[in-house]
ZAMARGU-4260 file (C-alpha; in steps of 0.2 Angstrom, whole numbers, plus 5000, padded with zeros to 4 digits):
<rodrens>
0) 5005/4663/5436 | 5013/4665/5452 | 5010/4678/5464 | 5025/4689/5460 | 5020/4688/5442
5) 5002/4694/5445 | 5008/4709/5457 | 5020/4714/5443 | 5004/4714/5429 | 4995/4724/5442
10) 5008/4737/5445 | 5010/4738/5427 | 4992/4739/5423 | 4991/4752/5436 | 5005/4763/5430
15) 4998/4761/5412 | 4980/4769/5421 | 4989/4782/5429 | 4998/4789/5412 | 4984/4786/5400
20) 4973/4797/5413 | 4986/4811/5416 | 4987/4812/5395 | 4968/4812/5394 | 4967/4826/5407
25) 4982/4836/5401 | 4976/4835/5382 | 4958/4839/5387 | 4965/4856/5393 | 4978/4858/5379
30) 4963/4858/5367 | 4957/4875/5375 | 4974/4883/5372 | 4979/4873/5355 | 4982/4885/5339
35) 4965/4887/5329 | 4964/4895/5310 | 4954/4910/5313 | 4942/4918/5300 | 4950/4934/5290
40) 4935/4942/5280 | 4939/4958/5269 | 4926/4967/5258 | 4932/4978/5244 | 4921/4991/5236
45) 4918/4996/5224 | 4920/4979/5211 | 4927/4990/5198 | 4928/5009/5192 | 4914/5007/5179
50) 4902/4998/5192 | 4901/5009/5208 | 4885/5005/5214 | 4880/5008/5233 | 4878/4992/5242
55) 4871/4983/5258 | 4885/4978/5270 | 4874/4973/5286 | 4888/4968/5298 | 4883/4956/5312
60) 4895/4965/5323 | 4888/4982/5317 | 4906/4987/5318 | 4921/4981/5308 | 4939/4978/5314
65) 4944/4993/5303 | 4939/5005/5287 | 4953/5010/5275 | 4947/5022/5261 | 4959/5027/5246
70) 4952/5041/5235 | 4958/5056/5223 | 4953/5072/5217 | 4944/5064/5203 | 4935/5053/5214
75) 4929/5069/5224 | 4923/5078/5208 | 4912/5064/5202 | 4905/5063/5219 | 4901/5082/5219
80) 4894/5081/5201 | 4882/5066/5207 | 4875/5074/5222 | 4890/5077/5236 | 4891/5060/5244
85) 4909/5052/5242 | 4905/5037/5254 | 4893/5034/5269 | 4891/5019/5279 | 4874/5023/5284
90) 4858/5031/5276 | 4863/5050/5279 | 4843/5053/5278 | 4839/5044/5294 | 4846/5055/5309
95) 4848/5040/5321 | 4857/5030/5308 | 4868/5045/5304 | 4874/5046/5322 | 4881/5029/5321
100) 4891/5030/5304 | 4903/5037/5295 | 4899/5051/5280 | 4912/5058/5268 | 4903/5074/5258
105) 4910/5085/5247 | 4903/5101/5238 | 4917/5101/5225 | 4929/5113/5236 | 4929/5106/5254
110) 4927/5088/5260 | 4918/5085/5277 | 4921/5070/5285 | 4907/5065/5300 | 4912/5051/5311
115) 4896/5048/5322 | 4891/5067/5328 | 4909/5073/5326 | 4911/5081/5308 | 4927/5091/5303
120) 4931/5100/5287 | 4945/5101/5275 | 4948/5110/5258 | 4952/5099/5244 | 4970/5101/5236
125) 4977/5090/5225 | 4984/5073/5230 | 4981/5057/5236 | 4969/5054/5250 | 4968/5040/5263
130) 4956/5037/5278 | 4959/5025/5290 | 4949/5018/5306 | 4952/5006/5319 | 4951/5004/5337
135) 4965/5015/5340 | 4955/5031/5331 | 4952/5039/5314 | 4964/5049/5303 | 4964/5057/5287
140) 4980/5059/5277 | 4982/5068/5261 | 4999/5062/5252 | 5004/5053/5268 | 5002/5068/5280
145) 4988/5068/5293 | 4975/5082/5288 | 4961/5077/5301 | 4960/5065/5316 | 4948/5057/5328
150) 4958/5051/5342 | 4952/5036/5352 | 4937/5035/5340 | 4930/5017/5336 | 4926/5012/5318
155) 4909/5018/5313 | 4893/5006/5311 | 4891/4999/5294 | 4874/4996/5287 | 4880/4998/5268
160) 4892/5007/5258 | 4883/5021/5249 | 4887/5035/5236 | 4882/5047/5224 | 4897/5043/5213
165) 4889/5034/5197 | 4906/5032/5187 | 4923/5035/5190 | 4935/5043/5176 | 4947/5033/5169
170) 4962/5032/5180 | 4952/5039/5197 | 4956/5031/5214 | 4940/5026/5224 | 4943/5010/5235
175) 4934/5004/5252 | 4942/4990/5262 | 4932/4984/5277 | 4939/4971/5289 | 4924/4962/5294
180) 4924/4955/5312 | 4921/4936/5312 | 4933/4931/5324 | 4923/4917/5331 | 4925/4908/5316
185) 4938/4895/5319 | 4943/4879/5314 | 4955/4866/5321 | 4972/4867/5316 | 4983/4852/5313
190) 4991/4852/5329 | 4973/4854/5337 | 4968/4838/5328 | 4982/4829/5334 | 4979/4833/5351
195) 4962/4829/5349 | 4967/4812/5342 | 4979/4809/5358 | 4965/4814/5369 | 4954/4801/5362
200) 4966/4788/5362 | 4969/4791/5380 | 4951/4790/5384 | 4949/4775/5375 | 4964/4768/5386
205) 4957/4773/5401 | 4940/4765/5398 | 4949/4748/5392 | 4962/4748/5408 | 4947/4751/5420
210) 4937/4737/5414 | 4952/4726/5414 | 4956/4732/5431 | 4938/4728/5436 | 4938/4710/5430
215) 4954/4707/5438 | 4947/4710/5456 | 4934/4701/5464 | 4918/4707/5467 | 4905/4707/5482
220) 4893/4693/5480 | 4880/4704/5485 | 4884/4714/5468 | 4881/4698/5458 | 4864/4694/5465
225) 4848/4696/5457 | 4833/4699/5468 | 4817/4691/5464 | 4804/4702/5471 | 4789/4689/5467
230) 4777/4701/5459 | 4760/4695/5453 | 4754/4696/5436 | 4742/4711/5440 | 4758/4722/5445
235) 4766/4718/5430 | 4752/4723/5419 | 4748/4738/5429 | 4766/4743/5427 | 4766/4740/5407
240) 4750/4751/5408 | 4759/4765/5416 | 4774/4763/5402 | 4760/4764/5389 | 4752/4778/5396
245) 4769/4787/5399 | 4774/4787/5383 | 4759/4788/5374 | 4757/4805/5384 | 4774/4811/5379
250) 4770/4806/5361 | 4755/4815/5360 | 4762/4831/5368 | 4775/4831/5355 | 4761/4835/5343
255) 4748/4844/5353 | 4759/4855/5365 | 4764/4873/5365 | 4783/4877/5363 | 4795/4880/5377
260) 4804/4894/5381 | 4817/4900/5366 | 4814/4884/5356 | 4812/4897/5340 | 4828/4906/5346
265) 4839/4890/5350 | 4832/4881/5332 | 4837/4895/5321 | 4854/4899/5332 | 4858/4881/5329
270) 4855/4881/5311 | 4864/4896/5307 | 4879/4886/5313 | 4883/4879/5296 | 4881/4897/5288
275) 4892/4906/5301 | 4905/4892/5305 | 4902/4892/5324 | 4886/4893/5335 | 4882/4911/5340
280) 4868/4919/5348 | 4861/4924/5332 | 4846/4937/5335 | 4857/4948/5345 | 4873/4951/5357
285) 4881/4952/5339 | 4881/4935/5337 | 4891/4931/5351 | 4899/4915/5352 | 4893/4900/5362
290) 4909/4891/5366 | 4911/4882/5376 | 4892/4875/5376 | 4891/4871/5358 | 4890/4852/5355
295) 4872/4851/5356 | 4869/4864/5346 | 4879/4857/5331 | 4870/4842/5335 | 4854/4850/5332
300) 4861/4858/5316 | 4863/4842/5309 | 4847/4836/5314 | 4837/4851/5305 | 4845/4843/5289
305) 4831/4831/5288 | 4816/4844/5294 | 4813/4860/5303 | 4796/4856/5308 | 4790/4858/5327
310) 4786/4838/5327 | 4804/4833/5320 | 4812/4845/5331 | 4805/4838/5347 | 4810/4820/5344
315) 4826/4823/5352 | 4818/4828/5369 | 4806/4813/5367 | 4818/4801/5366 | 4829/4809/5381
320) 4812/4809/5390 | 4807/4791/5387 | 4826/4786/5390 | 4824/4796/5406 | 4807/4787/5412
325) 4817/4768/5407 | 4832/4775/5418 | 4819/4777/5434 | 4811/4760/5430 | 4828/4751/5431
330) 4832/4761/5446 | 4817/4757/5456 | 4818/4739/5450 | 4837/4737/5452 | 4842/4749/5466
335) 4828/4754/5477 | 4820/4742/5489 | 4803/4743/5481 | 4792/4728/5475 | 4775/4724/5471
340) 4760/4735/5472 | 4770/4747/5479 | 4781/4748/5466 | 4767/4749/5454 | 4760/4765/5464
345) 4778/4772/5463 | 4778/4772/5444 | 4760/4777/5442 | 4766/4793/5452 | 4783/4794/5444
350) 4774/4793/5428 | 4763/4808/5431 | 4776/4819/5438 | 4787/4814/5422 | 4773/4818/5409
355) 4771/4834/5418 | 4787/4839/5422 | 4793/4838/5404 | 4779/4844/5395 | 4780/4860/5406
360) 4798/4862/5403 | 4808/4851/5391 | 4798/4844/5376 | 4806/4857/5363 | 4824/4861/5359
365) 4829/4866/5375 | 4846/4860/5382 | 4839/4856/5398 | 4832/4839/5391 | 4851/4833/5390
370) 4853/4839/5409 | 4838/4828/5415 | 4843/4813/5406 | 4862/4814/5409 | 4859/4817/5429
375) 4848/4802/5431 | 4860/4793/5420 | 4874/4798/5431 | 4865/4793/5446 | 4861/4774/5440
380) 4882/4773/5436 | 4886/4779/5452 | 4876/4768/5463 | 4881/4755/5451 | 4899/4759/5455
385) 4897/4759/5473 | 4887/4741/5474 | 4899/4733/5463 | 4915/4741/5467 | 4918/4743/5449
390) 4927/4759/5443 | 4922/4759/5424 | 4903/4763/5427 | 4910/4779/5437 | 4920/4784/5424
395) 4905/4783/5412 | 4896/4793/5424 | 4910/4806/5424 | 4909/4807/5404 | 4890/4809/5404
400) 4891/4822/5418 | 4904/4831/5407 | 4895/4831/5391 | 4878/4835/5400 | 4887/4852/5408
405) 4896/4854/5390 | 4877/4856/5383 | 4872/4870/5395 | 4878/4879/5412 | 4862/4869/5419
410) 4870/4852/5414 | 4880/4855/5431 | 4865/4845/5439 | 4873/4829/5431 | 4888/4831/5444
415) 4878/4830/5458 | 4877/4811/5460 | 4895/4811/5459 | 4898/4825/5472 | 4885/4817/5482
420) 4895/4799/5479 | 4911/4804/5483 | 4913/4796/5501 | 4903/4779/5495 | 4913/4779/5479
425) 4931/4780/5487 | 4924/4766/5500 | 4921/4755/5484 | 4936/4758/5474 | 4949/4759/5487
430) 4946/4742/5494 | 4963/4736/5489 | 4974/4751/5496 | 4973/4770/5494 | 4985/4771/5480
435) 4974/4760/5470 | 4959/4770/5474 | 4969/4786/5469 | 4973/4780/5453 | 4955/4773/5449
440) 4949/4791/5455 | 4961/4800/5444 | 4955/4789/5429 | 4936/4795/5433 | 4941/4811/5435
445) 4949/4810/5416 | 4932/4807/5410 | 4927/4825/5412 | 4939/4827/5396 | 4924/4823/5387
450) 4917/4840/5390 | 4933/4850/5386 | 4933/4840/5370 | 4916/4844/5366 | 4918/4862/5372
455) 4935/4866/5361 | 4936/4852/5346 | 4935/4868/5336 | 4934/4881/5347 | 4947/4891/5357
460) 4949/4898/5377 | 4949/4917/5369 | 4931/4913/5361 | 4924/4909/5378 | 4933/4923/5388
465) 4928/4936/5375 | 4909/4928/5372 | 4907/4932/5391 | 4914/4949/5390 | 4904/4954/5375
470) 4888/4948/5385 | 4892/4958/5400 | 4896/4974/5387 | 4877/4972/5384 | 4868/4964/5399
475) 4874/4964/5417 | 4877/4945/5421 | 4868/4938/5436 | 4876/4929/5449 | 4872/4918/5464
480) 4863/4932/5473 | 4850/4935/5461 | 4843/4915/5462 | 4826/4922/5471 | 4823/4930/5454
485) 4822/4913/5447 | 4807/4908/5461 | 4799/4926/5457 | 4797/4921/5438 | 4791/4905/5443
490) 4776/4914/5453 | 4773/4927/5440 | 4757/4928/5430 | 4765/4923/5414 | 4772/4907/5404
495) 4786/4905/5417 | 4773/4903/5430 | 4762/4892/5422 | 4752/4881/5433 | 4761/4865/5428
500) 4777/4871/5432 | 4773/4876/5448 | 4765/4862/5453 | 4780/4850/5449 | 4793/4861/5457
505) 4783/4870/5472 | 4778/4851/5478 | 4796/4844/5476 | 4803/4858/5486 | 4791/4854/5501
510) 4797/4836/5498 | 4815/4841/5501 | 4811/4848/5517 | 4803/4833/5521 | 4818/4822/5515
515) 4830/4831/5525 | 4820/4830/5541 | 4818/4811/5538 | 4836/4809/5534 | 4841/4817/5550
520) 4830/4806/5559 | 4835/4791/5551 | 4853/4795/5554 | 4850/4798/5573 | 4838/4783/5576
525) 4850/4772/5564 | 4834/4764/5558 | 4839/4761/5540 | 4822/4768/5533 | 4829/4778/5518
530) 4843/4767/5512 | 4858/4770/5502 | 4850/4771/5484 | 4836/4781/5490 | 4847/4793/5499
535) 4859/4797/5485 | 4844/4800/5474 | 4837/4813/5487 | 4853/4820/5490 | 4856/4823/5472
540) 4839/4831/5469 | 4842/4842/5484 | 4860/4847/5477 | 4854/4851/5461 | 4844/4866/5468
545) 4860/4872/5475 | 4870/4868/5458 | 4857/4877/5447 | 4860/4892/5459 | 4877/4895/5455
550) 4873/4897/5436 | 4872/4914/5429 | 4855/4912/5420 | 4840/4914/5431 | 4826/4909/5421
555) 4812/4897/5428 | 4814/4886/5412 | 4831/4879/5420 | 4820/4868/5432 | 4818/4856/5416
560) 4835/4850/5420 | 4829/4841/5436 | 4814/4832/5427 | 4820/4814/5429 | 4827/4814/5446
565) 4813/4826/5451 | 4799/4812/5445 | 4808/4798/5454 | 4811/4809/5469 | 4794/4816/5471
570) 4786/4798/5468 | 4798/4789/5481 | 4794/4803/5494 | 4774/4801/5491 | 4773/4783/5489
575) 4788/4775/5499 | 4794/4784/5512 | 4778/4790/5521 | 4774/4771/5523 | 4791/4766/5532
580) 4791/4781/5542 | 4773/4779/5548 | 4776/4760/5551 | 4791/4765/5563 | 4781/4776/5575
585) 4775/4766/5589 | 4756/4773/5592 | 4743/4777/5579 | 4740/4793/5586 | 4759/4798/5583
590) 4755/4790/5564 | 4738/4800/5562 | 4749/4817/5570 | 4762/4815/5557 | 4750/4810/5540
595) 4741/4825/5544 | 4755/4836/5547 | 4763/4830/5530 | 4747/4831/5520 | 4743/4848/5527
600) 4761/4854/5522 | 4757/4850/5504 | 4743/4860/5503 | 4750/4878/5503 | 4761/4874/5487
605) 4747/4864/5477 | 4735/4881/5480 | 4749/4891/5474 | 4753/4881/5460 | 4735/4880/5454
610) 4734/4899/5455 | 4746/4899/5440 | 4739/4904/5424 | 4733/4895/5409 | 4749/4905/5400
615) 4761/4898/5389 | 4774/4904/5377 | 4770/4908/5360 | 4751/4910/5353 | 4739/4895/5357
620) 4725/4897/5346 | 4707/4891/5353 | 4715/4887/5371 | 4704/4888/5384 | 4705/4898/5400
625) 4720/4909/5392 | 4729/4918/5406 | 4717/4913/5419 | 4719/4900/5434 | 4714/4882/5429
630) 4697/4877/5431 | 4681/4869/5424 | 4666/4882/5422 | 4663/4891/5439 | 4674/4878/5448
635) 4692/4886/5449 | 4704/4873/5457 | 4713/4883/5469 | 4699/4884/5479 | 4704/4878/5498
640) 4688/4871/5500 | 4690/4860/5486 | 4706/4852/5494 | 4699/4850/5510 | 4686/4841/5503
645) 4700/4830/5495 | 4707/4827/5512 | 4690/4824/5521 | 4684/4811/5507 | 4702/4802/5507
650) 4700/4801/5527 | 4682/4794/5524 | 4686/4782/5511 | 4701/4775/5520 | 4691/4773/5536
655) 4678/4764/5527 | 4689/4751/5519 | 4698/4748/5535 | 4682/4743/5542 | 4676/4733/5528
660) 4693/4724/5527 | 4696/4725/5544 | 4713/4730/5541 | 4724/4746/5549 | 4720/4763/5540
665) 4731/4764/5525 | 4738/4783/5532 | 4752/4783/5519 | 4739/4785/5506 | 4732/4800/5516
670) 4747/4808/5516 | 4751/4808/5497 | 4732/4812/5493 | 4732/4830/5489 | 4748/4831/5478
675) 4743/4815/5469 | 4726/4821/5466 | 4734/4839/5461 | 4746/4830/5448 | 4731/4819/5441
680) 4718/4834/5439 | 4732/4846/5430 | 4738/4832/5419 | 4719/4829/5413 | 4716/4848/5412
685) 4732/4851/5403 | 4730/4838/5391 | 4710/4840/5388 | 4714/4859/5385 | 4726/4857/5371
690) 4716/4842/5364 | 4702/4853/5363 | 4712/4867/5355 | 4720/4854/5342 | 4700/4849/5338
695) 4693/4866/5336 | 4708/4871/5324 | 4706/4857/5313 | 4696/4865/5302 | 4700/4884/5307
700) 4719/4884/5313 | 4729/4880/5328 | 4747/4874/5330 | 4742/4859/5338 | 4731/4854/5324
705) 4744/4859/5311 | 4757/4847/5320 | 4744/4833/5318 | 4739/4837/5300 | 4756/4840/5294
710) 4771/4834/5306 | 4783/4838/5293 | 4776/4855/5289 | 4777/4851/5269 | 4760/4860/5267
715) 4766/4876/5276 | 4749/4877/5286 | 4756/4892/5296 | 4761/4902/5282 | 4745/4899/5274
720) 4735/4903/5290 | 4742/4920/5291 | 4733/4933/5279 | 4741/4951/5276 | 4736/4966/5269
725) 4747/4979/5261 | 4741/4998/5258 | 4755/4999/5244 | 4746/4985/5235 | 4730/4992/5236
730) 4719/5004/5225 | 4710/5021/5231 | 4692/5018/5236 | 4678/5026/5224 | 4677/5044/5228
735) 4661/5053/5230 | 4666/5071/5230 | 4681/5083/5228 | 4693/5081/5240 | 4692/5093/5253
740) 4708/5103/5257 | 4718/5092/5245 | 4737/5091/5251 | 4748/5100/5241 | 4768/5099/5241
745) 4769/5080/5246 | 4788/5076/5249 | 4796/5062/5242 | 4801/5057/5259 | 4795/5057/5276
750) 4807/5063/5291 | 4812/5045/5295 | 4818/5042/5276 | 4800/5033/5271 | 4798/5036/5252
755) 4780/5042/5248 | 4782/5035/5231 | 4773/5018/5235 | 4758/5024/5243 | 4756/5040/5228
760) 4757/5024/5214 | 4740/5018/5221 | 4733/5033/5216 | 4730/5040/5233 | 4735/5057/5239
765) 4746/5059/5255 | 4743/5072/5269 | 4756/5076/5279 | 4758/5087/5296 | 4775/5093/5290
770) 4779/5110/5283 | 4796/5112/5275 | 4800/5095/5284 | 4796/5100/5302 | 4780/5094/5312
775) 4767/5107/5312 | 4750/5111/5321 | 4736/5106/5307 | 4721/5095/5302 | 4715/5088/5287
780) 4698/5080/5282 | 4697/5069/5266 | 4685/5069/5254 | 4671/5056/5256 | 4673/5038/5249
785) 4661/5025/5244 | 4661/5010/5253 | 4663/4997/5238 | 4658/4980/5238 | 4673/4969/5243
790) 4680/4953/5234 | 4684/4939/5244 | 4698/4944/5257 | 4698/4961/5251 | 4698/4974/5266
795) 4697/4992/5266 | 4713/5000/5273 | 4723/5016/5276 | 4741/5019/5276 | 4749/5029/5290
800) 4767/5034/5295 | 4773/5044/5310 | 4765/5046/5327 | 4749/5037/5331 | 4749/5029/5348
805) 4734/5031/5361 | 4745/5045/5371 | 4749/5055/5355 | 4744/5072/5351 | 4742/5067/5333
810) 4726/5059/5331 | 4717/5051/5316 | 4697/5047/5316 | 4687/5037/5303 | 4670/5045/5300
815) 4656/5034/5294 | 4639/5041/5286 | 4625/5029/5283 | 4610/5032/5270 | 4601/5044/5283
820) 4615/5055/5283 | 4621/5050/5301 | 4639/5053/5304 | 4649/5041/5317 | 4667/5042/5322
825) 4679/5028/5328 | 4698/5032/5332 | 4712/5024/5323 | 4728/5021/5333 | 4743/5012/5331
830) 4750/5005/5348 | 4769/5009/5344 | 4779/5019/5335 | 4787/5011/5319 | 4796/5020/5306
835) 4789/5017/5287 | 4771/5015/5281 | 4758/5005/5292 | 4743/4998/5285 | 4728/4999/5298
840) 4711/4990/5293 | 4696/5001/5292 | 4684/4986/5287 | 4681/4980/5305 | 4676/4999/5310
845) 4663/4999/5297 | 4645/4995/5300 | 4635/4986/5287 | 4622/5001/5285 | 4638/5011/5282
850) 4639/5021/5264 | 4654/5032/5265 | 4668/5035/5274 | 4681/5049/5276 | 4696/5052/5286
855) 4701/5065/5298 | 4718/5069/5304 | 4724/5081/5317 | 4741/5088/5325 | 4742/5098/5341
860) 4760/5100/5342 | 4775/5105/5334 | 4788/5094/5344 | 4801/5082/5334 | 4794/5067/5331
865) 4775/5071/5333 | 4770/5071/5314 | 4757/5062/5305 | 4755/5055/5286 | 4739/5047/5281
870) 4732/5041/5263 | 4715/5039/5256 | 4706/5024/5261 | 4712/5010/5250 | 4705/4992/5245
875) 4719/4980/5248 | 4718/4963/5241 | 4723/4948/5254 | 4738/4940/5252 | 4745/4924/5264
880) 4762/4925/5271 | 4768/4911/5260 | 4765/4923/5245 | 4772/4940/5252 | 4787/4928/5256
885) 4789/4913/5245 | 4799/4899/5251 | 4817/4901/5252 | 4815/4921/5255 | 4826/4926/5270
890) 4814/4932/5283 | 4818/4935/5301 | 4804/4929/5311 | 4804/4934/5329 | 4812/4920/5340
895) 4795/4919/5350 | 4786/4912/5336 | 4799/4906/5323 | 4798/4889/5329 | 4781/4886/5320
900) 4789/4894/5304 | 4795/4878/5294 | 4793/4885/5277 | 4801/4902/5281 | 4820/4904/5279
905) 4829/4914/5291 | 4842/4926/5284 | 4859/4919/5285 | 4875/4926/5296 | 4889/4920/5286
910) 4908/4928/5287 | 4901/4940/5299 | 4889/4947/5286 | 4870/4947/5289 | 4861/4942/5273
915) 4849/4956/5270 | 4831/4950/5275 | 4816/4953/5263 | 4805/4955/5278 | 4802/4951/5297
920) 4789/4950/5310 | 4788/4957/5326 | 4779/4948/5341 | 4762/4954/5345 | 4761/4973/5345
925) 4777/4977/5353 | 4789/4990/5346 | 4804/4988/5337 | 4816/4991/5353 | 4814/4972/5356
930) 4831/4964/5355 | 4832/4959/5337 | 4829/4978/5332 | 4841/4985/5343 | 4858/4991/5340
935) 4862/4992/5358 | 4860/4974/5359 | 4869/4970/5343 | 4852/4965/5335 | 4852/4955/5318
940) 4839/4967/5312 | 4848/4984/5318 | 4856/4988/5302 | 4844/4981/5290 | 4829/4992/5298
945) 4840/5007/5298 | 4845/5002/5278 | 4829/4996/5272 | 4812/5006/5267 | 4800/4996/5278
950) 4782/4993/5277 | 4772/4986/5290 | 4757/4976/5284 | 4740/4972/5294 | 4737/4954/5297
955) 4727/4940/5303 | 4729/4923/5309 | 4717/4911/5308 | 4709/4906/5325 | 4720/4919/5333
960) 4717/4936/5325 | 4726/4952/5323 | 4737/4949/5340 | 4748/4936/5334 | 4761/4949/5328
965) 4765/4960/5313 | 4774/4957/5297 | 4786/4969/5290 | 4793/4971/5271 | 4810/4977/5267
970) 4814/4985/5251 | 4832/4991/5250 | 4836/5006/5239 | 4853/5000/5236 | 4861/4983/5229
975) 4862/4968/5242 | 4880/4962/5238 | 4890/4973/5226 | 4906/4972/5233 | 4920/4957/5233
980) 4923/4946/5247 | 4939/4940/5252 | 4941/4927/5265 | 4957/4918/5273 | 4962/4909/5288
985) 4974/4914/5301 | 4984/4904/5315 | 4984/4909/5331 | 4986/4902/5349 | 4970/4897/5359
990) 4972/4911/5372 | 4973/4925/5361 | 4964/4932/5345 | 4974/4936/5328 | 4964/4952/5328
995) 4961/4968/5340 | 4947/4968/5351 | 4929/4973/5345 | 4925/4990/5345 | 4910/4987/5359
1000) 4922/4979/5372 | 4934/4994/5369 | 4920/5007/5372 | 4913/4996/5388 | 4930/4996/5396
1005) 4935/5014/5392
</rodrens>
């Protein structure tokens, strides 16, 4: 082929590459704006005139788009005859709920409409009534004429549709229509699917054209040369041993390790994707969408179709960790100028740091695993592209970086190698002219379209924008000025500041400073000690701290995104760079001085790290030194004298070896002695303590032991390890004498709406400090009760309701009488207020010689809410968590523990409606104002906790005790789904929703 023909082919190829790149980029952005089919959900109630039943209707958003109620005089008469309530969206016997809802009440002559705390009354006249509520306000019309109005009031919160109407007369009109907010449930329209196809074809074309372009250009000989490092057999054996140790440690941690932050949150969030039709926050923020960061959660949803056990859920992060380790090995062999014993030492240190960094941050379901392996893959590809002059590896790097970023904002660290490598990449790709280089650069940039495809393949731009607005309406977003908070969390005495997390990050930060000093010195002296590949790795790691600085989330968990590059960087800075720098110094005095300063600079981060606590997320039964700094016996690892001793011993050993072998002192070993010893020590301590916890829990229980015994959680070991006691399922203890001051006038319901019937059904009496429903000053002494012999698992318990915290003016005391008649006392408290009956254990407070017991209650205030209700002592049988909630029962387990509850089904959020949970758990002994229970935060349990009658059970976990958490049982006084659900799809452009804004946004912006 002639030169002219070759030039023509090259020009056509270049033009095609340019067009394909532009099409890919434009199509990618067009996906965000392309039309989608948006969910439209309506609830119609009642289902029929002869089937009028109050029903639960738990909205994920709490408020709907609109409420429309039509009724006539006959319906009002039926309500007046039934009790007066025509319609309420909340329970009217709970003041906090009533203050958020809509209530229509009638006495037969008038109709009172209450929206939140604003009530208006109208005289009933014959006619057709129509109530409409939207974000524009609420109006009540009669025969088309407005009679009442609430200007600018947004729709009420809805927990259910409640009424006193039992049956409607023939021909009566009573119909409520609720337009449920389910705006984030979108699917791709035909046009969007077409754009997806175009984008995919364009990216394929770019890839093919880049490969052909690379093959058509001559490559530098150096890029094709393979280096023979001449490594001996022992080096290869050592490297293989490191491989086995690293992979083995990571696999072991999958079984015995604790959960990482939010593992339970993210796993359940992803699992609900199939039900909701989109990835939402699930537990809170009104199930706000996660668009554009969705593809990883959609993958995790599919992954959980096989199993939801902790071991199975950790497999993807294990694969990422092993893949990251293989990339480090590839990088050091192919790109870093390291061979022989130095390479073995490098990999030994890199292996330790890899294991520690991954175990501390990323062996779980957190998306930082994607960012970590993605960043290293991008670095390898960028360096490959720079060294070979090929554009295709850089295109793949852009695609990998884009997908890493589309998994989570911390994936932005994967763009680090591309940013750092801009200049060398341009030089490598523009050798045949700037026009050709520009085309290849545009083609590489088009790889970023993978992020747009992952983000908006079934979502839309308005979802991403509104999602951020929804979050901002609940919680003030953080920005770059809040970055110090991340390091504050790293240094806290909690699970975000555990000793392992501190060690890898703090040592790495000091090494970044040394790298910058060495790089500047190397540049000025032109010694080329660092090398291009090491320089790119070092700058990528340093820039990573800057890139996570600009993200809006400031948890210390996000350091996990730097696990792979961090391990390679730390190992290179400890095993390679010191030797090169020290060898370049002219005198022994300078070498000793620099090695000493380097070693001394690493002592503070090591000591600060080792002051971090043995504290991990969730409970870890049988784990030694919980909450304390690591150590063995009386020896605490953070003692400065210990590490000064490490330095002195290192110097002594190096001097002795130097004299024996008659070789120079190996000062690089001294420089790295402190951090390497620290890494080895905490690695042994970490695996040792968790290994012991697994062994101790083999016959008892620990999550570590359960993962080893039952990796797929088919035996539900955790659910069986939790024992509960419910006072409502017990029987009264045998009475010794007639009850003193027997209670009279027991109310049907307590001030928080709690029914007394479940406790009365046990045969117990109930004493309350209420008089006519109002708290009063008073006291109560129960009769004396025998301490009966208890069957296996049974416990003596008492049911309490109301206020009983330590600082309360309501007190409950257990009096114990032994055979000699001596009476001793023990106070009974409940750390937090919860509405409903709570079961408290009496048995742990009763000594072996106690024969009789009684309860003494006292209240000293008439303040609202300061009341108390108490049952008699009861004997309650033991029931496991699995017996209380059989498999398949919807139970909302708190996200700090849900990762371990593989046999428990979370309630689904579907069509914007929360499936009524049969129960829940709360973390530790915290109150219900935690996020899932909070209406202000859009918690998943906000509506259910207001609608249901709740009993909090006493509980105990094998190996951990009562501090693990609390179990709540929900009983609903209404039907769970006595309504008609209608769903449809509405076509809407990607930049705006087809429906009005959520009421929370309207209120926030007012």
